[in-house]
ZAKOL-183070 format. One record per residue (C-alpha): residue number from 1; y, x, z; residue in one letter. Coordinates in Angstrom, 1 decimal. Layout:
residues N
 num      y      x      z residuo
 NUM      Y      X      Z       A
...
end
This chain:
residues 248
 num      y      x      z residuo
   1   -0.3    0.4   -0.1       X
   2    3.1    1.2   -1.0       X
   3    6.2    0.4    1.8       X
   4   10.1   -0.5    0.7       X
   5   11.7    0.0    3.5       X
   6   13.8   -3.5    2.9       X
   7   14.9   -6.7    4.2       X
   8   13.3   -8.3    0.9       X
   9    9.9   -6.4    0.7       X
  10    8.4   -8.9    2.9       X
  11    8.8  -12.0    0.4       X
  12    8.2  -10.3   -2.2       X
  13    4.8   -8.6   -0.9       X
  14    3.9  -12.0    0.1       X
  15    2.7  -12.9   -3.5       X
  16    1.3   -9.6   -4.5       X
  17   -1.6  -10.5   -1.8       X
  18   -1.5  -14.2   -2.9       X
  19   -3.2  -12.9   -5.8       X
  20   -5.7  -10.5   -4.0       X
  21   -6.8  -13.1   -2.4       X
  22   -7.0  -15.2   -5.3       X
  23   -9.1  -12.5   -6.7       X
  24  -11.6  -13.3   -4.1       X
  25  -11.8  -16.4   -4.9       X
  26  -12.6  -15.6   -8.0       X
  27  -15.0  -12.8   -7.2       X
  28  -16.6  -16.0   -5.2       X
  29  -17.3  -18.2   -6.9       X
  30  -19.0  -15.5  -10.0       X
  31  -21.1  -15.0   -6.7       X
  32  -22.2  -18.8   -6.9       X
  33  -22.2  -18.6  -10.7       X
  34  -24.5  -16.1  -10.6       X
  35  -26.6  -17.2   -7.6       X
  36  -27.3  -21.1   -9.4       X
  37  -28.5  -18.6  -12.1       X
  38  -30.9  -16.7  -10.5       X
  39  -29.0  -13.6  -10.0       X
  40  -29.2  -13.1   -6.6       X
  41  -28.6   -9.3   -7.1       X
  42  -25.2   -9.7   -8.8       X
  43  -24.4  -12.5   -6.8       X
  44  -24.9  -10.4   -3.4       X
  45  -23.1   -7.5   -5.6       X
  46  -19.8  -10.5   -6.2       X
  47  -19.3  -11.2   -1.6       X
  48  -19.4   -7.3   -1.5       X
  49  -16.6   -6.8   -3.7       X
  50  -14.3   -9.0   -2.3       X
  51  -15.5   -6.9    1.1       X
  52  -14.8   -4.3    0.0       X
  53  -11.2   -5.9   -2.1       X
  54   -9.9   -6.7    1.7       X
  55  -11.0   -2.6    1.9       X
  56   -8.5   -1.4    0.0       X
  57   -5.6   -3.5   -0.2       X
  58   -5.0   -3.4    3.3       X
  59   -5.0    0.6    3.7       X
  60   -1.1    2.0    4.2       X
  61   -0.6   -1.6    4.9       X
  62    1.4   -3.4    8.0       X
  63    0.1   -6.3    9.9       X
  64    0.3   -9.4    6.7       X
  65   -2.0   -7.0    5.2       X
  66   -4.7   -6.8    7.2       X
  67   -4.5  -10.5    7.9       X
  68   -5.0  -10.9    3.4       X
  69   -7.8   -8.1    3.8       X
  70   -9.3  -10.3    6.5       X
  71   -9.1  -13.1    5.1       X
  72  -10.5  -11.6    1.3       X
  73  -13.5  -10.4    3.8       X
  74  -13.9  -13.8    5.0       X
  75  -14.3  -14.7    1.8       X
  76  -17.3  -12.1    0.7       X
  77  -19.0  -12.8    4.4       X
  78  -19.0  -16.8    3.7       X
  79  -21.2  -16.4    0.2       X
  80  -22.8  -13.3    2.0       X
  81  -24.1  -15.7    5.0       X
  82  -25.0  -18.4    2.4       X
  83  -27.1  -16.4    1.2       X
  84  -28.8  -14.8    3.9       X
  85  -32.3  -17.2    4.1       X
  86  -32.1  -15.8    1.0       X
  87  -32.8  -11.9    1.4       X
  88  -35.6   -9.3    2.1       X
  89  -34.6   -6.9    4.6       X
  90  -34.0   -4.4    2.2       X
  91  -31.2   -6.0    0.9       X
  92  -30.6   -6.7    4.6       X
  93  -31.0   -2.9    5.2       X
  94  -28.1   -2.2    2.2       X
  95  -25.3   -4.8    2.5       X
  96  -25.5   -3.3    6.0       X
  97  -24.8    0.3    5.4       X
  98  -22.3   -1.2    2.7       X
  99  -20.0   -3.5    5.5       X
 100  -20.9   -0.9    8.3       X
 101  -18.7    1.7    5.9       X
 102  -16.3   -0.7    5.1       X
 103  -15.8   -1.0    9.1       X
 104  -16.3    2.3   10.0       X
 105  -13.5    3.4    7.4       X
 106  -11.1    1.3    8.9       X
 107   -7.9    1.8    9.6       X
 108   -7.4    1.7   13.6       X
 109   -5.0   -1.7   15.3       X
 110   -2.8    1.7   16.7       X
 111   -2.1    3.6   13.3       X
 112   -2.0    0.1   12.1       X
 113    1.2   -1.8   13.6       X
 114    3.1    2.1   14.6       X
 115    3.0    1.9   10.7       X
 116    4.5   -2.2   11.5       X
 117    7.1   -0.6   13.9       X
 118    8.5    1.4   11.8       X
 119    9.1   -0.7    8.6       X
 120   10.8   -2.7   10.9       X
 121   12.9   -0.4   12.1       X
 122   13.9    1.6    9.0       X
 123   14.5   -1.2    8.0       X
 124   16.8   -3.5   10.3       X
 125   17.6   -0.4   12.8       X
 126   18.8   -1.0   16.8       X
 127   18.4   -4.4   16.3       X
 128   14.8   -4.9   15.8       X
 129   14.5   -2.7   18.4       X
 130   16.6   -5.0   21.1       X
 131   15.4   -8.4   19.1       X
 132   11.9   -6.9   20.3       X
 133   12.9   -5.8   24.0       X
 134   13.9   -9.3   24.3       X
 135   11.4  -11.1   23.2       X
 136    9.3   -8.9   25.5       X
 137   10.9   -9.1   28.4       X
 138   11.1  -13.2   28.0       X
 139    7.2  -13.7   27.2       X
 140    6.9  -11.0   30.0       X
 141    8.6  -14.0   32.4       X
 142    7.0  -16.6   31.2       X
 143    3.3  -15.4   31.8       X
 144    3.0  -15.8   27.9       X
 145    1.6  -13.0   25.3       X
 146    3.5  -11.3   23.2       X
 147    4.6  -12.0   18.7       X
 148    2.8   -8.1   18.7       X
 149    0.0   -9.6   21.3       X
 150   -0.7  -11.7   19.4       X
 151   -1.1  -10.7   16.3       X
 152   -3.3   -6.9   17.6       X
 153   -5.7  -10.1   19.3       X
 154   -5.6  -12.2   15.6       X
 155   -6.9   -9.2   13.8       X
 156   -9.3   -7.4   16.5       X
 157  -10.7  -11.4   15.8       X
 158  -11.0  -11.0   12.3       X
 159  -12.6   -7.3   13.5       X
 160  -14.8   -8.9   16.0       X
 161  -16.2  -11.5   13.8       X
 162  -17.0   -9.0   10.6       X
 163  -19.6   -7.0   12.8       X
 164  -21.0  -10.3   14.3       X
 165  -22.0  -10.9   10.7       X
 166  -23.4   -7.1   10.9       X
 167  -25.3   -7.3   14.4       X
 168  -26.6  -10.7   13.2       X
 169  -28.2   -9.6    9.6       X
 170  -30.2   -6.6   11.6       X
 171  -30.9   -9.8   13.9       X
 172  -32.6  -11.1   11.4       X
 173  -34.2   -8.2    9.8       X
 174  -36.1   -7.4   13.3       X
 175  -37.4  -10.5   13.1       X
 176  -39.4  -10.5    9.8       X
 177  -41.0   -7.2   11.7       X
 178  -41.3   -7.9   14.9       X
 179  -42.1  -11.5   14.9       X
 180  -39.4  -11.7   17.4       X
 181  -36.0  -11.3   18.7       X
 182  -35.4   -8.1   20.0       X
 183  -34.7   -7.8   23.9       X
 184  -31.6   -5.8   23.4       X
 185  -29.5   -4.7   21.2       X
 186  -30.7   -0.6   21.5       X
 187  -33.6   -1.7   19.2       X
 188  -31.2   -2.4   16.3       X
 189  -30.1    1.4   16.4       X
 190  -32.1    2.9   14.1       X
 191  -30.6    0.1   11.8       X
 192  -26.8    1.2   12.3       X
 193  -26.1    5.4   11.1       X
 194  -22.6    5.1   12.9       X
 195  -24.7    3.2   16.1       X
 196  -24.4   -0.4   17.3       X
 197  -21.0   -1.9   16.1       X
 198  -19.0   -2.1   19.2       X
 199  -17.2   -5.3   20.7       X
 200  -13.5   -5.0   19.8       X
 201  -12.2   -5.9   22.9       X
 202  -14.1   -4.3   25.6       X
 203  -15.0   -1.0   23.5       X
 204  -18.5   -1.6   24.7       X
 205  -21.6   -3.4   23.3       X
 206  -21.4   -7.0   21.8       X
 207  -22.7   -9.9   24.1       X
 208  -26.3  -10.7   23.5       X
 209  -28.8  -12.6   24.8       X
 210  -32.5  -14.1   23.5       X
 211  -33.1  -17.1   24.8       X
 212  -37.0  -17.7   23.7       X
 213  -37.4  -17.5   20.4       X
 214  -33.4  -17.7   19.4       X
 215  -30.7  -15.9   21.0       X
 216  -27.2  -16.0   21.6       X
 217  -24.4  -13.2   20.5       X
 218  -20.6  -12.5   20.8       X
 219  -17.4  -10.8   21.6       X
 220  -15.6  -11.0   24.9       X
 221  -12.3  -12.5   22.9       X
 222   -8.5  -12.1   24.1       X
 223   -9.0  -12.2   27.5       X
 224  -11.1   -9.9   28.3       X
 225  -13.8  -12.3   30.5       X
 226  -17.2  -12.9   29.4       X
 227  -17.3  -16.8   29.1       X
 228  -20.9  -17.6   28.1       X
 229  -20.8  -17.9   24.9       X
 230  -18.0  -21.1   25.4       X
 231  -15.9  -20.8   22.2       X
 232  -12.2  -19.8   22.1       X
 233   -9.9  -22.6   22.7       X
 234   -7.3  -22.8   20.4       X
 235   -3.6  -21.0   21.5       X
 236   -1.9  -22.7   23.7       X
 237    1.6  -22.2   25.0       X
 238    1.3  -19.8   27.8       X
 239   -1.1  -17.6   28.5       X
 240   -3.7  -15.9   26.5       X
 241   -6.4  -18.2   25.0       X
 242   -9.7  -18.1   27.1       X
 243  -13.6  -18.8   25.7       X
 244  -15.6  -15.6   23.4       X
 245  -15.3  -14.8   20.0       X
 246  -18.6  -16.3   18.4       X
 247  -20.1  -15.9   15.0       X
 248  -19.3  -18.5   12.0       X
end
């Protein structure tokens, strides 16, 4: 992403991002058509292309770039999720490897928000700093998360869902090989070249509990508390929303 430090940059850039999101939708439609024609491998390829597109359009960008990137990736993951029952274990292994590379090569939240701050500082000068500090102070008085915290939580939620999907695939492959789901996620270590995907909200493992012939898998979510797999509540006017991030 080539960032221009001008006040009309974001409005112009949004049009470019919408074109890229349309491209992700087009890839999804191509994948659906391939699937109807019995071309499963081709359909998987289109879905993975949408995921890779998301990775590419966020590189070097600011928060809005990452938000659109995650939307494109969600389109690709939706396609893969619809094909999951028909995927073979070797296909699942290749998909996990691709998704893991995308996740591992993604930029950190610190890098993204550092560029976001630099954009507003260089574009709006001291006025940006005063406005941000004022909003942060008011949010603190009201017991509310700042706009920065809300944006960061939203991006981390998308990251959590991406990782939850990878682990779901690995769990499915394990059950096919062993006849049951594992007792713990540690049994999946060999399926991930970079180790088990971590929960972005806790930096620890995602929460996993085997339940008879099923399982419960989730991220602790923005309140950083294990709520037992209770779905994340809608953002309210005050405080951080409670609940956990569940697989889509």
